[in-house]
C-alpha positions in Angstrom: 0.1 -0.2 0.0 1.0 3.5 -0.6 0.5 6.6 1.7 -1.1 9.5 0.2 -2.2 13.0 1.2 -6.0 14.1 0.7 -7.3 17.8 1.5 -10.8 17.6 2.9 -13.3 20.1 3.8 -13.8 20.2 7.6 -17.2 19.7 7.7 -16.9 16.6 5.5 -14.1 15.7 7.8 -16.5 15.9 11.0 -18.8 13.8 9.4 -16.6 11.0 8.2 -15.1 11.2 12.2 -18.5 10.6 13.4 -19.6 7.5 10.8 -16.1 6.1 11.7 -17.1 6.1 15.6 -20.2 4.3 14.6 -18.5 1.9 12.3 -15.6 1.3 14.2 -13.1 1.7 11.3 -9.9 3.6 10.5 -10.1 6.6 8.4 -8.1 4.8 6.0 -10.1 1.9 5.6 -13.0 4.1 5.4 -11.7 6.0 2.6 -10.3 2.8 0.9 -14.1 1.6 0.9 -15.5 4.9 -0.2 -13.1 4.4 -3.3 -13.9 1.1 -4.2 -17.7 2.0 -4.1 -17.0 4.9 -6.3 -15.0 2.9 -9.0 -17.7 0.2 -8.9 -20.4 2.8 -9.6 -18.2 4.5 -12.2 -17.8 1.1 -14.1 -21.4 0.7 -13.9 -22.0 4.0 -15.4 -19.4 3.0 -18.3 -21.6 -0.3 -19.2 -24.8 1.6 -19.0 -23.3 4.4 -21.4 -22.1 1.3 -23.6 -25.3 -0.1 -23.6 -27.5 3.2 -24.3 -25.2 3.6 -27.2 -25.5 0.4 -28.7 -29.2 0.8 -28.5 -28.8 4.4 -30.1 -26.5 2.8 -33.1 -28.9 0.0 -33.5 -32.2 0.7 -32.1 -35.0 -2.3 -31.6 -37.1 -3.2 -34.7 -40.5 -3.4 -34.1 -41.4 -7.1 -33.8 -38.0 -8.2 -32.9 -38.9 -9.5 -29.4 -42.3 -10.8 -30.3 -41.3 -14.5 -30.4 -40.3 -13.9 -26.4 -44.1 -12.5 -25.5 -45.3 -15.9 -24.4 -42.8 -16.5 -22.2 -43.3 -13.1 -20.2 -46.9 -14.5 -19.5 -47.5 -15.8 -15.9 -50.0 -18.5 -15.4 -51.9 -18.5 -12.1 -52.8 -21.6 -11.0 
């Protein structure tokens, strides 16, 4: 692991320190976890954008998925 310096607003640091007391973790662990979550969200954003761009380039054609409509019906028995 590497040590880095981070500049943070005093009010945000106060909120983080309150959360740390409740969670029982260190600032470093909390920040690592927050960064991992942010990276996961970023990756999801990139995948969703790629998905959206794909459908923009090749939109669904009318009737393209009609064959699957019977599969969506739930029978109440």
